[in-house]
ZADO-1210 file (C-alpha; in nm, 4 decimals, padded with zeros to 6 digits):
<atoms>
<atom x="-02.0552" y="00.3764" z="-01.5991" code="MET" pos="1"/>
<atom x="-02.1721" y="00.6980" z="-01.5874" code="ALA" pos="2"/>
<atom x="-02.3161" y="00.7545" z="-01.2665" code="GLY" pos="3"/>
<atom x="-02.0717" y="00.5391" z="-01.0721" code="GLY" pos="4"/>
<atom x="-01.9083" y="00.1815" z="-01.0513" code="ALA" pos="5"/>
<atom x="-01.8300" y="-00.1013" z="-00.8221" code="SER" pos="6"/>
<atom x="-01.6241" y="-00.4178" z="-00.7561" code="GLY" pos="7"/>
<atom x="-01.4902" y="-00.6402" z="-00.5701" code="ARG" pos="8"/>
<atom x="-01.1325" y="-00.7265" z="-00.4315" code="PHE" pos="9"/>
<atom x="-01.2046" y="-01.0938" z="-00.5018" code="GLU" pos="10"/>
<atom x="-01.2183" y="-01.0264" z="-00.8720" code="GLU" pos="11"/>
<atom x="-00.9473" y="-00.7119" z="-00.9156" code="PRO" pos="12"/>
<atom x="-00.8413" y="-00.5509" z="-01.2204" code="ASP" pos="13"/>
<atom x="-00.5031" y="-00.6044" z="-01.1547" code="GLU" pos="14"/>
<atom x="-00.2926" y="-00.8041" z="-00.9457" code="THR" pos="15"/>
<atom x="00.0397" y="-00.6475" z="-00.8554" code="ARG" pos="16"/>
<atom x="00.3428" y="-00.8322" z="-00.6936" code="ALA" pos="17"/>
<atom x="00.5250" y="-00.6131" z="-00.4340" code="ILE" pos="18"/>
<atom x="00.7680" y="-00.8789" z="-00.3021" code="GLY" pos="19"/>
<atom x="00.6353" y="-01.0557" z="-00.0094" code="ARG" pos="20"/>
<atom x="00.2890" y="-00.8744" z="-00.0818" code="GLY" pos="21"/>
<atom x="00.0264" y="-00.8263" z="-00.3112" code="THR" pos="22"/>
<atom x="-00.1506" y="-00.5104" z="-00.4197" code="ALA" pos="23"/>
<atom x="-00.5115" y="-00.5792" z="-00.5638" code="GLU" pos="24"/>
<atom x="-00.6204" y="-00.2971" z="-00.7532" code="ILE" pos="25"/>
<atom x="-00.9894" y="-00.2003" z="-00.8657" code="LEU" pos="26"/>
<atom x="-01.0137" y="00.0736" z="-01.0991" code="GLN" pos="27"/>
<atom x="-01.3968" y="00.2701" z="-01.0413" code="LEU" pos="28"/>
<atom x="-01.5464" y="00.4846" z="-01.2263" code="ALA" pos="29"/>
<atom x="-01.3087" y="00.8234" z="-01.1412" code="GLY" pos="30"/>
<atom x="-01.0806" y="00.6580" z="-00.8776" code="ALA" pos="31"/>
<atom x="-00.8268" y="00.3253" z="-00.8275" code="THR" pos="32"/>
<atom x="-00.8222" y="00.1746" z="-00.4946" code="VAL" pos="33"/>
<atom x="-00.6215" y="-00.0588" z="-00.3829" code="ALA" pos="34"/>
<atom x="-00.6121" y="-00.3743" z="-00.0670" code="ARG" pos="35"/>
<atom x="-00.2581" y="-00.4428" z="00.0126" code="VAL" pos="36"/>
<atom x="-00.1494" y="-00.7282" z="00.1769" code="THR" pos="37"/>
<atom x="00.2027" y="-00.7849" z="00.3340" code="MET" pos="38"/>
<atom x="00.3296" y="-01.1111" z="00.5154" code="GLN" pos="39"/>
<atom x="00.5305" y="-01.0862" z="00.8160" code="PRO" pos="40"/>
<atom x="00.9062" y="-01.0021" z="00.7236" code="GLY" pos="41"/>
<atom x="00.7761" y="-00.7451" z="00.4225" code="TRP" pos="42"/>
<atom x="00.9533" y="-00.4489" z="00.4418" code="LYS" pos="43"/>
<atom x="00.9924" y="-00.1577" z="00.1886" code="TRP" pos="44"/>
<atom x="01.3021" y="-00.1181" z="00.1257" code="SER" pos="45"/>
<atom x="01.3611" y="-00.4821" z="00.0455" code="ASP" pos="46"/>
<atom x="01.0452" y="-00.5657" z="-00.1129" code="ASP" pos="47"/>
<atom x="00.9703" y="-00.2581" z="-00.3238" code="VAL" pos="48"/>
<atom x="01.2441" y="-00.0056" z="-00.3601" code="LYS" pos="49"/>
<atom x="01.4233" y="-00.2622" z="-00.6172" code="PRO" pos="50"/>
<atom x="01.0858" y="-00.2547" z="-00.8490" code="ILE" pos="51"/>
<atom x="01.0410" y="00.1108" z="-00.7816" code="VAL" pos="52"/>
<atom x="01.4374" y="00.2176" z="-00.8075" code="GLY" pos="53"/>
<atom x="01.4007" y="00.5015" z="-00.5778" code="THR" pos="54"/>
<atom x="01.6062" y="00.4811" z="-00.2073" code="ASP" pos="55"/>
<atom x="01.2327" y="00.5632" z="-00.0195" code="SER" pos="56"/>
<atom x="00.8968" y="00.5130" z="-00.0759" code="CYS" pos="57"/>
<atom x="00.7678" y="00.8178" z="-00.2848" code="GLN" pos="58"/>
<atom x="00.4129" y="00.7728" z="-00.2863" code="ALA" pos="59"/>
<atom x="00.1502" y="00.9394" z="-00.0318" code="HIS" pos="60"/>
<atom x="-00.0947" y="00.6949" z="00.1496" code="HIS" pos="61"/>
<atom x="-00.4232" y="00.7650" z="00.2541" code="VAL" pos="62"/>
<atom x="-00.6067" y="00.4388" z="00.4087" code="GLY" pos="63"/>
<atom x="-00.7543" y="00.1988" z="00.6583" code="TYR" pos="64"/>
<atom x="-00.5858" y="-00.0969" z="00.8208" code="VAL" pos="65"/>
<atom x="-00.7812" y="-00.4423" z="00.8186" code="LEU" pos="66"/>
<atom x="-00.5386" y="-00.6580" z="01.0369" code="SER" pos="67"/>
<atom x="-00.2010" y="-00.6367" z="01.1064" code="GLY" pos="68"/>
<atom x="00.0324" y="-00.4017" z="01.2141" code="SER" pos="69"/>
<atom x="00.3159" y="-00.1855" z="01.0372" code="LEU" pos="70"/>
<atom x="00.5884" y="00.0443" z="01.1454" code="HIS" pos="71"/>
<atom x="00.6891" y="00.3551" z="00.9459" code="VAL" pos="72"/>
<atom x="01.0049" y="00.5661" z="00.9839" code="VAL" pos="73"/>
<atom x="00.9960" y="00.8939" z="00.7350" code="THR" pos="74"/>
<atom x="01.2879" y="00.9989" z="00.5403" code="GLY" pos="75"/>
<atom x="01.3655" y="01.2847" z="00.8724" code="GLY" pos="76"/>
<atom x="01.3392" y="01.0061" z="01.1461" code="GLY" pos="77"/>
<atom x="00.9868" y="01.0354" z="01.2738" code="GLU" pos="78"/>
<atom x="00.8361" y="00.7008" z="01.3335" code="GLU" pos="79"/>
<atom x="00.4866" y="00.5842" z="01.3548" code="LEU" pos="80"/>
<atom x="00.3113" y="00.2870" z="01.3934" code="ASP" pos="81"/>
<atom x="-00.0402" y="00.1730" z="01.2356" code="VAL" pos="82"/>
<atom x="-00.2564" y="-00.1479" z="01.3214" code="SER" pos="83"/>
<atom x="-00.6009" y="-00.2974" z="01.2497" code="GLU" pos="84"/>
<atom x="-00.8841" y="-00.0301" z="01.2661" code="GLY" pos="85"/>
<atom x="-00.6485" y="00.2409" z="01.2307" code="GLY" pos="86"/>
<atom x="-00.6613" y="00.5339" z="00.9699" code="VAL" pos="87"/>
<atom x="-00.3403" y="00.6378" z="00.8329" code="TYR" pos="88"/>
<atom x="-00.2029" y="00.9183" z="00.6347" code="GLU" pos="89"/>
<atom x="00.1513" y="00.8556" z="00.5540" code="ILE" pos="90"/>
<atom x="00.3933" y="01.1285" z="00.2812" code="MET" pos="91"/>
<atom x="00.6379" y="01.0163" z="00.0895" code="PRO" pos="92"/>
<atom x="00.9729" y="00.9559" z="00.1754" code="ASP" pos="93"/>
<atom x="00.9681" y="00.6665" z="00.4119" code="HIS" pos="94"/>
<atom x="01.0251" y="00.3404" z="00.4682" code="ASP" pos="95"/>
<atom x="00.8001" y="00.0716" z="00.6534" code="ALA" pos="96"/>
<atom x="00.7597" y="-00.2854" z="00.7428" code="TRP" pos="97"/>
<atom x="00.5543" y="-00.5385" z="00.8714" code="VAL" pos="98"/>
<atom x="00.5538" y="-00.5741" z="01.2707" code="THR" pos="99"/>
<atom x="00.4281" y="-00.8884" z="01.4580" code="GLY" pos="100"/>
<atom x="00.3979" y="-01.2872" z="01.3212" code="ASP" pos="101"/>
<atom x="00.0721" y="-01.1924" z="01.0876" code="GLY" pos="102"/>
<atom x="00.0277" y="-01.0241" z="00.7728" code="PRO" pos="103"/>
<atom x="-00.0875" y="-00.6704" z="00.7317" code="TYR" pos="104"/>
<atom x="-00.3456" y="-00.5778" z="00.5427" code="GLN" pos="105"/>
<atom x="-00.5224" y="-00.2228" z="00.4304" code="ALA" pos="106"/>
<atom x="-00.7527" y="-00.0395" z="00.1439" code="LEU" pos="107"/>
<atom x="-00.5587" y="00.2372" z="00.0138" code="GLU" pos="108"/>
<atom x="-00.7888" y="00.5065" z="-00.1187" code="PHE" pos="109"/>
<atom x="-00.5805" y="00.8022" z="-00.2364" code="LEU" pos="110"/>
<atom x="-00.6413" y="00.7187" z="-00.6290" code="SER" pos="111"/>
<atom x="-00.3257" y="00.8395" z="-00.7416" code="GLN" pos="112"/>
<atom x="-00.1293" y="00.5983" z="-00.4829" code="THR" pos="113"/>
<atom x="-00.3482" y="00.3285" z="-00.5708" code="ALA" pos="114"/>
<atom x="-00.2858" y="00.3163" z="-00.9248" code="ALA" pos="115"/>
<atom x="00.0930" y="00.3739" z="-00.9659" code="THR" pos="116"/>
<atom x="00.2217" y="00.2316" z="-00.6140" code="TYR" pos="117"/>
<atom x="00.5052" y="-00.0249" z="-00.6773" code="ALA" pos="118"/>
<atom x="00.4092" y="-00.0421" z="-01.0091" code="LYS" pos="119"/>
<atom x="00.8037" y="-00.0608" z="-01.1828" code="PRO" pos="120"/>
<atom x="00.8773" y="00.2782" z="-01.3552" code="SER" pos="121"/>
<atom x="00.9157" y="00.3039" z="-01.7356" code="ASP" pos="122"/>
</atoms>
């Protein structure tokens, strides 16, 4: 579509398994967006590290939390928490895990991250 594009996460272009979670990917006209859902107990170093093969998450995340909460620890030891209603930017070189008893769900807007997150390396 030359003037734009739309889609629905209920009908994603791709659904990617991320351990105890999923990433639903929509390819728009010039951008990629994702809805990620992680279950309680999900941890990047347990659930995604085996898929991508890096020691820490190398993705740059920009998004909005729909529900739940996530704890992030950077390679430099900084910590932050993101939760429902929050907007976040998380730089590469981090680990993260779901906190609390409910699932964590967020929208990822940084197009390159949405397109490649938790995708096995070739």
